[in-house]
DRENTILO-556308 format. One line per 10 residues: their letters; for each residue x, y, z of N, C-alpha, C. Coordinates in pm, whole numbers, padded with zeros to 5 digits. Layout:
BEGIN
a	X:Y:Z:X:Y:Z:X:Y:Z | ...;
END
This chain:
BEGIN
msslltnglp	00067:-00116:-00005:00003:00000:-00015:00092:00133:-00001 | 00049:00230:-00080:00121:00342:-00098:00134:00417:00039 | 00220:00512:00064:00246:00569:00184:00143:00694:00202 | 00052:00734:00096:-00022:00839:00089:-00159:00824:00184 | -00140:00783:00288:-00250:00771:00398:-00312:00885:00450 | -00420:00863:00515:-00494:00974:00571:-00420:01014:00711 | -00432:01150:00745:-00394:01171:00882:-00506:01239:00941 | -00493:01222:01078:-00625:01270:01161:-00650:01419:01162 | -00766:01466:01187:-00768:01598:01191:-00758:01649:01341 | -00714:01771:01362:-00681:01836:01505:-00807:01860:01565;
gsqpagwhsg	-00817:01886:01673:-00927:01937:01741:-00986:01844:01855 | -01040:01882:01949:-01112:01794:02062:-01246:01753:02016 | -01298:01643:02093:-01413:01581:02061:-01532:01675:02151 | -01635:01715:02059:-01740:01812:02142:-01818:01736:02233 | -01881:01799:02304:-01979:01720:02394:-02108:01645:02307 | -02134:01539:02355:-02235:01447:02283:-02170:01382:02171 | -02043:01386:02140:-01975:01308:02030:-01994:01163:02059 | -02043:01079:01944:-02037:00936:01959:-01903:00884:01931 | -01856:00843:02039:-01709:00815:02015:-01674:00685:01913 | -01786:00602:01875:-01748:00503:01760:-01767:00569:01623;
ailevrdlsv	-01835:00689:01604:-01855:00731:01478:-01753:00814:01421 | -01732:00812:01297:-01647:00882:01234:-01705:01001:01163 | -01843:01002:01148:-01915:01134:01107:-02036:01149:01186 | -02082:01257:01250:-02201:01277:01305:-02269:01413:01264 | -02371:01388:01196:-02472:01478:01148:-02549:01524:01253 | -02576:01633:01299:-02667:01684:01422:-02762:01789:01367 | -02882:01771:01365:-02980:01878:01350:-02954:01973:01225 | -02921:01906:01114:-02851:01998:01008:-02974:02028:00912 | -02975:02175:00899:-03085:02217:00808:-03021:02307:00693 | -03046:02303:00588:-02998:02384:00464:-03113:02472:00398;
dyimergtvr	-03085:02600:00379:-03172:02689:00327:-03140:02737:00189 | -03228:02763:00092:-03202:02824:-00029:-03257:02960:-00021 | -03180:03081:-00019:-03245:03184:-00001:-03270:03254:-00156 | -03398:03263:-00167:-03444:03305:-00304:-03520:03449:-00300 | -03525:03503:-00400:-03598:03624:-00416:-03749:03631:-00370 | -03812:03490:-00383:-03941:03482:-00369:-03953:03419:-00223 | -03856:03395:-00151:-03857:03369:-00009:-03752:03239:-00003 | -03758:03203:00136:-03657:03086:00170:-03716:02945:00158 | -03623:02864:00090:-03675:02726:00086:-03577:02644:00176 | -03651:02564:00257:-03579:02468:00338:-03570:02332:00286;
avrdvsfeve	-03448:02294:00229:-03443:02187:00143:-03407:02069:00232 | -03337:02087:00358:-03296:01984:00434:-03334:02044:00585 | -03412:01969:00652:-03461:02004:00765:-03435:01922:00894 | -03335:01956:00989:-03312:01897:01103:-03267:01734:01089 | -03182:01724:01002:-03145:01588:00970:-03033:01556:01059 | -03048:01444:01131:-02937:01377:01220:-02918:01240:01180 | -02778:01187:01172:-02747:01057:01162:-02598:01042:01182 | -02543:00923:01198:-02412:00902:01221:-02344:00794:01127 | -02222:00790:01092:-02172:00689:01023:-02050:00632:01095 | -02057:00509:01118:-01937:00443:01175:-01815:00400:01087;
pgefvaivge	-01712:00379:01125:-01581:00350:01045:-01633:00231:00965 | -01599:00221:00838:-01618:00111:00733:-01755:00079:00718 | -01858:00159:00752:-02001:00133:00734:-02044:00190:00603 | -02137:00115:00530:-02211:00170:00414:-02324:00229:00444 | -02351:00344:00434:-02509:00403:00449:-02559:00440:00341 | -02668:00413:00291:-02733:00456:00156:-02851:00551:00199 | -02877:00662:00107:-02984:00738:00132:-03057:00727:00007 | -03181:00720:00021:-03294:00711:-00088:-03394:00794:-00081 | -03474:00814:-00177:-03601:00911:-00184:-03617:00971:-00327 | -03744:01029:-00329:-03768:01075:-00465:-03679:01209:-00501;
sgcgkstllf	-03683:01244:-00627:-03596:01362:-00680:-03673:01470:-00593 | -03561:01563:-00549:-03616:01692:-00481:-03635:01657:-00329 | -03593:01549:-00269:-03640:01519:-00137:-03509:01580:-00041 | -03405:01616:-00112:-03286:01667:-00017:-03163:01600:-00022 | -03166:01474:-00093:-03056:01392:-00067:-02912:01459:-00129 | -02928:01512:-00246:-02797:01564:-00293:-02745:01694:-00217 | -02848:01778:-00168:-02812:01893:-00102:-02745:01847:00028 | -02826:01733:00093:-02755:01692:00214:-02604:01637:00199 | -02576:01572:00093:-02436:01530:00082:-02353:01648:00048 | -02387:01771:-00027:-02310:01888:-00043:-02289:01943:00085;
aiaqllappa	-02390:01947:00181:-02368:02021:00299:-02269:01944:00378 | -02266:01814:00376:-02182:01744:00459:-02023:01748:00423 | -02023:01762:00273:-01891:01805:00230:-01863:01940:00225 | -01927:02028:00265:-01912:02156:00258:-01877:02221:00118 | -01996:02190:00027:-01966:02221:-00121:-02081:02309:-00152 | -02159:02345:-00054:-02278:02421:-00091:-02228:02563:-00160 | -02315:02596:-00232:-02273:02740:-00307:-02412:02803:-00308 | -02387:02943:-00294:-02522:03039:-00303:-02611:03004:-00418 | -02737:03004:-00395:-02814:03065:-00271:-02831:02967:-00154 | -02759:02842:-00166:-02783:02733:-00061:-02676:02772:00053;
gisagsvifk	-02722:02744:00176:-02622:02760:00291:-02692:02695:00426 | -02600:02639:00501:-02628:02581:00621:-02686:02672:00720 | -02819:02651:00759:-02871:02751:00852:-02876:02703:00990 | -02841:02588:01021:-02853:02525:01136:-02784:02395:01158 | -02736:02346:01276:-02695:02219:01294:-02529:02215:01283 | -02484:02090:01283:-02343:02055:01278:-02295:01923:01210 | -02175:01938:01148:-02123:01816:01070:-01990:01790:01137 | -01994:01696:01251:-01855:01659:01304:-01801:01530:01224 | -01690:01557:01184:-01605:01473:01119:-01475:01433:01197 | -01460:01329:01243:-01341:01286:01335:-01328:01403:01432;
genlvgltdk	-01435:01436:01501:-01421:01513:01619:-01421:01654:01587 | -01424:01702:01473:-01430:01857:01442:-01548:01880:01360 | -01588:02005:01389:-01719:02050:01331:-01656:02114:01195 | -01715:02061:01077:-01657:02121:00955:-01749:02256:00909 | -01860:02265:00980:-01937:02403:00935:-01854:02522:01004 | -01845:02629:00913:-01770:02725:00954:-01626:02732:00940 | -01561:02625:00893:-01418:02610:00858:-01385:02698:00736 | -01280:02751:00739:-01243:02840:00616:-01210:02738:00489 | -01201:02774:00374:-01154:02703:00258:-01012:02648:00261 | -00931:02712:00333:-00790:02636:00348:-00798:02525:00446;
qlaavrwrnm	-00871:02526:00561:-00899:02439:00649:-00973:02312:00588 | -01072:02341:00511:-01134:02248:00447:-01048:02161:00346 | -00966:02235:00283:-00878:02178:00162:-00797:02072:00216 | -00764:02087:00371:-00673:01982:00421:-00758:01855:00450 | -00880:01859:00440:-00973:01747:00474:-01016:01681:00351 | -01036:01745:00240:-01096:01693:00128:-00969:01618:00045 | -01010:01505:00009:-00944:01415:-00075:-00839:01331:00019 | -00777:01392:00119:-00699:01322:00214:-00787:01238:00310 | -00875:01305:00380:-00951:01251:00492:-01107:01206:00438 | -01159:01290:00328:-01297:01281:00298:-01293:01288:00145;
svvmqsamna	-01351:01202:00065:-01361:01235:-00082:-01502:01234:-00128 | -01537:01287:-00240:-01655:01304:-00289:-01641:01250:-00453 | -01754:01159:-00487:-01765:01119:-00626:-01896:01168:-00670 | -01900:01257:-00760:-01993:01323:-00809:-02100:01236:-00900 | -02214:01282:-00936:-02309:01201:-00996:-02277:01176:-01131 | -02216:01273:-01213:-02189:01278:-01360:-02015:01288:-01370 | -01948:01180:-01391:-01809:01171:-01408:-01765:01281:-01528 | -01859:01282:-01622:-01829:01364:-01749:-01820:01510:-01704 | -01915:01530:-01627:-01910:01697:-01582:-01806:01708:-01476 | -01769:01600:-01382:-01670:01622:-01271:-01543:01630:-01329;
lnpvtdiaaq	-01491:01546:-01431:-01371:01531:-01472:-01353:01674:-01566 | -01230:01705:-01567:-01188:01822:-01666:-01176:01770:-01805 | -01263:01808:-01889:-01252:01742:-02032:-01138:01773:-02123 | -01049:01880:-02076:-00949:01911:-02160:-00802:01879:-02107 | -00812:01795:-01995:-00702:01736:-01939:-00706:01579:-01901 | -00590:01520:-01933:-00603:01365:-01925:-00610:01340:-01787 | -00635:01225:-01776:-00669:01151:-01629:-00521:01166:-01535 | -00400:01158:-01602:-00296:01170:-01515:-00267:01292:-01457 | -00301:01416:-01542:-00277:01542:-01499:-00375:01567:-01386 | -00497:01529:-01375:-00606:01534:-01289:-00552:01489:-01163;
ftdamrahgv	-00501:01364:-01161:-00457:01304:-01050:-00352:01365:-00986 | -00254:01423:-01070:-00148:01496:-01035:-00169:01629:-00961 | -00261:01686:-00993:-00312:01796:-00951:-00373:01797:-00812 | -00441:01683:-00786:-00501:01643:-00662:-00390:01619:-00560 | -00291:01535:-00602:-00170:01518:-00502:-00082:01638:-00490 | -00065:01715:-00575:00018:01813:-00552:-00038:01931:-00462 | -00182:01933:-00471:-00245:02047:-00386:-00231:01973:-00233 | -00204:01849:-00211:-00190:01813:-00074:-00035:01779:-00030 | 00055:01830:-00109:00196:01848:-00076:00279:01731:-00133 | 00231:01657:-00223:00293:01539:-00289:00371:01598:-00415;
tskqeiadrs	00509:01589:-00431:00574:01658:-00521:00659:01562:-00598 | 00678:01460:-00541:00773:01348:-00613:00689:01304:-00729 | 00747:01312:-00864:00685:01278:-00980:00681:01125:-00968 | 00781:01041:-00942:00773:00906:-00930:00663:00844:-00819 | 00645:00916:-00726:00558:00878:-00622:00412:00909:-00663 | 00403:01014:-00754:00264:01050:-00812:00232:00967:-00916 | 00340:00907:-00990:00312:00823:-01107:00278:00670:-01063 | 00348:00643:-00965:00318:00505:-00895:00174:00489:-00820 | 00156:00621:-00752:00029:00604:-00689:-00106:00619:-00786 | -00088:00696:-00883:-00191:00707:-01006:-00208:00583:-01056;
aevlrmvgid	-00121:00482:-01098:-00117:00354:-01156:-00185:00272:-01061 | -00131:00278:-00941:-00192:00191:-00846:-00344:00206:-00812 | -00402:00326:-00812:-00537:00343:-00780:-00630:00298:-00923 | -00565:00330:-01031:-00629:00279:-01147:-00645:00125:-01148 | -00546:00055:-01117:-00552:-00080:-01105:-00653:-00138:-00981 | -00672:-00060:-00888:-00750:-00084:-00798:-00898:-00092:-00837 | -00920:-00010:-00939:-01072:00010:-00976:-01087:-00069:-01118 | -00971:-00147:-01153:-00986:-00233:-01265:-00969:-00175:-01399 | -00887:-00070:-01408:-00843:00006:-01534:-00709:00002:-01548 | -00657:-00041:-01657:-00516:-00046:-01703:-00455:00095:-01699;
pvhlrsyphq	-00345:00097:-01632:-00276:00227:-01605:-00251:00322:-01752 | -00278:00224:-01853:-00226:00300:-01976:-00327:00415:-02010 | -00452:00400:-01947:-00550:00505:-01959:-00528:00639:-01885 | -00429:00637:-01816:-00366:00778:-01749:-00362:00881:-01843 | -00326:00825:-01966:-00294:00934:-02067:-00427:00957:-02167 | -00538:00890:-02119:-00659:00924:-02183:-00721:01027:-02129 | -00803:01097:-02228:-00892:01215:-02179:-01036:01155:-02152 | -01108:01222:-02070:-01242:01181:-02015:-01340:01130:-02137 | -01330:01195:-02266:-01428:01174:-02384:-01373:01023:-02443 | -01247:00995:-02404:-01200:00877:-02485:-01239:00738:-02389;
lsggmrqrsm	-01301:00773:-02280:-01339:00651:-02175:-01483:00625:-02198 | -01537:00502:-02174:-01674:00487:-02143:-01733:00526:-02009 | -01854:00555:-02007:-01934:00590:-01879:-01859:00518:-01765 | -01859:00395:-01760:-01813:00320:-01648:-01671:00338:-01614 | -01600:00351:-01702:-01465:00381:-01703:-01423:00521:-01627 | -01515:00617:-01675:-01520:00752:-01620:-01559:00746:-01478 | -01646:00674:-01444:-01689:00674:-01292:-01592:00587:-01228 | -01517:00494:-01280:-01414:00436:-01186:-01291:00525:-01182 | -01281:00604:-01275:-01166:00699:-01271:-01195:00790:-01165 | -01321:00834:-01141:-01340:00907:-01029:-01335:00859:-00888;
iamamlftpe	-01361:00730:-00878:-01349:00657:-00759:-01198:00632:-00737 | -01127:00606:-00837:-00981:00602:-00822:-00921:00744:-00768 | -00968:00840:-00813:-00920:00982:-00771:-00952:00993:-00623 | -01081:00948:-00604:-01120:00961:-00447:-01028:00866:-00356 | -00964:00770:-00412:-00870:00663:-00331:-00745:00707:-00325 | -00698:00820:-00381:-00571:00864:-00403:-00490:00876:-00264 | -00561:00919:-00156:-00505:00922:-00035:-00565:00831:00077 | -00636:00724:00036:-00690:00637:00120:-00783:00699:00233 | -00887:00778:00187:-00958:00845:00282:-01047:00756:00372 | -01100:00810:00491:-01164:00752:00568:-01326:00737:00546;
lvimdeptsa	-01370:00850:00463:-01499:00856:00425:-01518:00910:00289 | -01604:00817:00199:-01616:00855:00067:-01771:00868:00050 | -01802:01001:-00004:-01936:01042:-00028:-01980:01028:-00206 | -02064:00947:-00218:-02110:00931:-00360:-02256:00959:-00391 | -02249:01063:-00486:-02401:01104:-00516:-02451:01032:-00654 | -02525:00934:-00655:-02559:00858:-00758:-02451:00820:-00851 | -02359:00772:-00834:-02260:00748:-00927:-02287:00657:-01030 | -02411:00589:-01024:-02428:00479:-01116:-02552:00523:-01212 | -02601:00641:-01191:-02717:00672:-01252:-02712:00688:-01406 | -02599:00709:-01455:-02579:00709:-01599:-02532:00585:-01687;
ldvvaqrslm	-02533:00496:-01608:-02468:00350:-01648:-02575:00253:-01672 | -02559:00153:-01758:-02658:00042:-01783:-02647:-00049:-01671 | -02740:-00153:-01659:-02757:-00221:-01554:-02647:-00307:-01534 | -02576:-00362:-01631:-02452:-00454:-01603:-02343:-00366:-01569 | -02310:-00252:-01612:-02204:-00147:-01565:-02240:-00115:-01423 | -02361:-00082:-01378:-02392:-00054:-01249:-02369:-00145:-01151 | -02394:-00298:-01173:-02350:-00392:-01105:-02210:-00405:-01064 | -02142:-00421:-01190:-01993:-00435:-01187:-01925:-00320:-01108 | -01967:-00187:-01111:-01921:-00083:-01032:-01942:-00101:-00885 | -02072:-00131:-00852:-02116:-00159:-00708:-02018:-00268:-00661;
vqikelqeql	-02007:-00351:-00731:-01906:-00481:-00679:-01771:-00426:-00635 | -01728:-00347:-00729:-01587:-00288:-00734:-01577:-00206:-00608 | -01681:-00112:-00572:-01690:-00027:-00458:-01689:-00118:-00350 | -01780:-00199:-00320:-01785:-00291:-00207:-01660:-00365:-00171 | -01597:-00400:-00272:-01453:-00467:-00268:-01357:-00382:-00208 | -01360:-00258:-00269:-01254:-00166:-00226:-01289:-00116:-00085 | -01419:-00114:-00046:-01453:-00091:00094:-01393:-00185:00195 | -01423:-00300:00166:-01374:-00412:00242:-01229:-00439:00238 | -01170:-00389:00151:-01016:-00409:00123:-00938:-00282:00217 | -01000:-00172:00204:-00931:-00026:00258:-00992:00012:00379;
gfavifvthd	-01127:-00036:00421:-01209:-00005:00529:-01251:00139:00541 | -01273:00216:00436:-01336:00346:00441:-01499:00336:00459 | -01567:00423:00526:-01697:00433:00531:-01763:00497:00386 | -01873:00461:00357:-01945:00516:00233:-02073:00583:00270 | -02105:00715:00224:-02250:00759:00215:-02268:00745:00068 | -02387:00684:00015:-02409:00661:-00115:-02568:00696:-00130 | -02570:00794:-00237:-02725:00823:-00253:-02761:00783:-00396 | -02881:00718:-00396:-02932:00639:-00509:-03071:00659:-00538 | -03143:00630:-00634:-03267:00611:-00650:-03312:00473:-00670 | -03194:00375:-00680:-03216:00228:-00716:-03222:00156:-00575;
mslvrhfsdr	-03349:00098:-00542:-03377:00033:-00432:-03291:-00109:-00424 | -03260:-00161:-00562:-03226:-00282:-00558:-03061:-00292:-00524 | -02994:-00162:-00567:-02842:-00157:-00531:-02846:-00163:-00378 | -02921:-00072:-00305:-02893:-00044:-00148:-02918:-00183:-00086 | -03024:-00264:-00139:-03072:-00373:-00071:-02940:-00473:-00061 | -02860:-00478:-00161:-02752:-00575:-00175:-02618:-00523:-00118 | -02611:-00402:-00118:-02472:-00345:-00079:-02464:-00252:00053 | -02583:-00188:00097:-02555:-00122:00223:-02588:-00188:00354 | -02526:-00130:00454:-02551:-00175:00578:-02670:-00118:00661 | -02678:00032:00641:-02800:00082:00679:-02856:00180:00592;
lmvmyagqva	-02993:00196:00602:-03056:00286:00504:-03139:00408:00543 | -03128:00508:00511:-03196:00634:00539:-03292:00675:00413 | -03414:00677:00454:-03506:00723:00360:-03558:00874:00386 | -03534:00946:00291:-03567:01106:00313:-03701:01132:00225 | -03770:01229:00284:-03880:01272:00226:-03894:01424:00266 | -03922:01516:00171:-03942:01650:00171:-03841:01713:00271 | -03705:01680:00267:-03605:01727:00339:-03577:01674:00471 | -03656:01565:00533:-03658:01525:00675:-03618:01365:00636 | -03570:01309:00760:-03549:01173:00771:-03700:01114:00781 | -03741:01019:00717:-03853:00946:00718:-03847:00829:00798;
elgdtrrmfa	-03715:00759:00787:-03706:00633:00828:-03540:00603:00826 | -03499:00551:00929:-03347:00518:00928:-03328:00382:01022 | -03252:00289:00957:-03218:00169:01032:-03144:00078:00939 | -03139:-00054:00990:-03068:-00158:00925:-03125:-00188:00782 | -03056:-00211:00692:-03117:-00230:00567:-03206:-00349:00546 | -03139:-00467:00586:-03237:-00588:00587:-03349:-00585:00657 | -03349:-00529:00767:-03484:-00517:00852:-03564:-00402:00781 | -03527:-00304:00724:-03615:-00220:00659:-03680:-00287:00534 | -03603:-00374:00451:-03673:-00436:00346:-03762:-00554:00404 | -03732:-00610:00514:-03834:-00701:00560:-03950:-00665:00609;
eplhpytigl	-03935:-00542:00687:-04064:-00495:00767:-04039:-00339:00773 | -04058:-00261:00646:-04068:-00126:00672:-04152:-00080:00761 | -04134:00042:00821:-04230:00113:00917:-04312:00216:00858 | -04240:00312:00801:-04314:00439:00746:-04393:00397:00600 | -04518:00456:00605:-04579:00429:00478:-04510:00477:00343 | -04431:00574:00347:-04346:00626:00237:-04247:00519:00203 | -04193:00455:00306:-04078:00350:00268:-04136:00232:00203 | -04270:00196:00262:-04345:00085:00220:-04370:00112:00058 | -04427:00247:00029:-04445:00292:-00108:-04326:00277:-00208 | -04209:00319:-00156:-04100:00294:-00247:-04059:00151:-00273;
meafpsikgp	-04085:00053:-00168:-04060:-00078:-00185:-04160:-00130:-00299 | -04275:-00081:-00284:-04379:-00159:-00381:-04378:-00100:-00520 | -04315:00047:-00518:-04283:00078:-00676:-04175:00037:-00748 | -04087:-00064:-00672:-03974:-00104:-00743:-03995:-00255:-00800 | -03987:-00294:-00908:-03999:-00428:-00961:-03904:-00526:-00909 | -03949:-00665:-00877:-03863:-00760:-00850:-03861:-00867:-00965 | -03722:-00917:-01001:-03727:-01009:-01092:-03757:-01157:-01039 | -03770:-01180:-00910:-03791:-01294:-00852:-03922:-01294:-00799 | -03984:-01420:-00754:-04110:-01434:-00704:-04212:-01427:-00810 | -04339:-01429:-00750:-04465:-01416:-00830:-04482:-01282:-00891;
kvklagipgs	-04554:-01273:-00989:-04581:-01147:-01053:-04652:-01054:-00960 | -04617:-00914:-00944:-04682:-00841:-00844:-04707:-00712:-00913 | -04823:-00660:-00913:-04866:-00519:-00990:-04791:-00423:-00897 | -04731:-00322:-00963:-04660:-00209:-00904:-04765:-00103:-00851 | -04759:-00089:-00717:-04846:00016:-00668:-04831:00165:-00690 | -04712:00184:-00674:-04654:00333:-00690:-04718:00423:-00573 | -04668:00549:-00562:-04719:00643:-00471:-04794:00761:-00550 | -04924:00764:-00517:-05016:00881:-00590:-04962:01006:-00556 | -04979:01122:-00616:-04940:01247:-00587:-04806:01281:-00625 | -04746:01400:-00569:-04596:01434:-00585:-04568:01495:-00455;
ppnlarppag	-04426:01494:-00436:-04380:01571:-00309:-04434:01719:-00288 | -04431:01757:-00170:-04462:01889:-00123:-04394:01997:-00195 | -04430:02112:-00200:-04351:02230:-00265:-04294:02277:-00119 | -04150:02278:-00097:-04082:02315:00015:-04079:02461:00046 | -04126:02543:-00055:-04151:02686:-00029:-04268:02722:00044 | -04368:02624:00028:-04491:02660:00120:-04531:02505:00170 | -04458:02439:00261:-04466:02314:00290:-04615:02298:00385 | -04661:02183:00352:-04816:02175:00443:-04785:02161:00587 | -04890:02173:00649:-04883:02171:00811:-04882:01999:00838 | -04845:01977:00959:-04833:01831:01002:-04757:01747:00917;
cqfaprcpqv	-04767:01631:00912:-04682:01537:00851:-04672:01576:00691 | -04551:01583:00646:-04532:01616:00515:-04574:01504:00395 | -04587:01404:00451:-04636:01285:00373:-04790:01267:00381 | -04859:01332:00455:-05005:01299:00485:-05082:01332:00353 | -05052:01413:00265:-05143:01425:00158:-05150:01306:00055 | -05028:01225:00056:-05027:01116:-00016:-05034:00973:00054 | -05035:00981:00185:-05036:00863:00269:-05150:00769:00270 | -05154:00649:00244:-05282:00576:00233:-05317:00542:00385 | -05246:00557:00478:-05293:00531:00623:-05293:00674:00694 | -05322:00767:00625:-05326:00896:00695:-05446:00900:00803;
merckttevp	-05409:00970:00894:-05532:00999:01027:-05536:01172:01026 | -05643:01203:01086:-05683:01334:01102:-05556:01416:01165 | -05498:01356:01276:-05387:01413:01372:-05257:01436:01266 | -05253:01359:01160:-05126:01373:01070:-05138:01513:00991 | -05257:01559:00980:-05267:01668:00894:-05239:01807:00974 | -05222:01805:01108:-05199:01925:01187:-05070:01900:01282 | -05040:01772:01307:-04936:01768:01408:-04801:01734:01363 | -04700:01820:01410:-04563:01820:01347:-04511:01683:01420 | -04477:01604:01328:-04448:01465:01370:-04305:01456:01394 | -04251:01437:01521:-04118:01409:01558:-04046:01271:01504;
lyslhgervr	-03937:01249:01517:-03857:01125:01474:-03877:01050:01621 | -03911:00903:01584:-03931:00812:01697:-03835:00707:01706 | -03783:00672:01813:-03705:00546:01804:-03780:00411:01853 | -03771:00334:01759:-03847:00203:01803:-03753:00081:01770 | -03722:-00004:01868:-03636:-00135:01867:-03497:-00079:01791 | -03459:00045:01835:-03316:00070:01772:-03328:00138:01623 | -03451:00148:01582:-03464:00222:01440:-03521:00356:01467 | -03517:00425:01354:-03592:00564:01366:-03689:00578:01264 | -03816:00649:01310:-03930:00651:01203:-03997:00769:01244 | -04030:00859:01146:-04119:00980:01153:-04254:00938:01110;
cllheagsaq	-04347:00894:01211:-04468:00837:01178:-04563:00821:01293 | -04678:00893:01309:-04774:00873:01427:-04805:00733:01439 | -04801:00654:01344:-04861:00510:01361:-04767:00452:01457 | -04634:00483:01486:-04550:00426:01575:-04515:00503:01704 | -04629:00583:01734:-04607:00685:01840:-04611:00608:01967 | -04700:00500:01986:-04724:00426:02111:-04618:00317:02104 | -04537:00301:02231:-04434:00214:02249:-04297:00259:02196 | -04289:00386:02155:-04170:00437:02108:-04126:00547:02191 | -03973:00582:02179:-03928:00704:02241:-03923:00806:02140 | -03946:00938:02183:-03903:01047:02091:-03792:01098:02091;
l	-03721:01114:01977:-03581:01165:01978:-03559:01321:01995;
END
């Protein structure tokens, strides 16, 4: 293994820090400040990620998944901004750090793989030059060390190092995404954030890429936060699953348990809307209606207008997140016998 390993961040652990977690997001909210008003795209989201854990985040388009990831990585740009909460990474709150302080964290300790590698990679520079820029930005100056590590990470993702001299347009979609993952591995980070990296790939390429990601994770021990629309991917590859709706956590828990016994009606709807290639033929149910306008969110439960199990209380009651048998769910159906978080 190369010597380009991650270094810990300075700083003491704040009160309430979960000693086993590498990342702890607490009460995080993100606002878009628009001329027509403020839109809260992420509202009071809390979760943690353990070292080596694979946490998947699912939900419909516009539910706040990508905004949440950008907030965690401190990559938000105006008009978006964090309005409340904290992002504790290895004991230090990333919210409020300067660009220079964040630069020491990115790539070396935390990497981000964007949704579209064609857009994330520089189209006029070959892969080798892009890897070189990332390493030099973090103090690696030896040409031989840069060349060796660049070839090493490409081999790790199943690409012949000869493609270091290729430009992004000369690579297939799958190879571009693998190149992005290879770049994310340059310093063996402890957390890799992935925003729908398989969305532009065919089914075969998706499966191949996911197997590669999982093998790298098991080999190197990094944690993953993975955003996707594909329920089949998270079922096979994630340890825990977070379902988001209207910028909030609807349900969070063990992936296998959630697929076997989903608690939130929205989670159930997502499961029923996704076809299975095994078992008897089942008609897809889908979820009627559409997500709420976050500029004018409805009162009470955000899912109430679409929920098949809605009660009158749901339309007026602000629903908290409940803890039930170690899982978290935002639904009044589980109010009895659970603890409010």
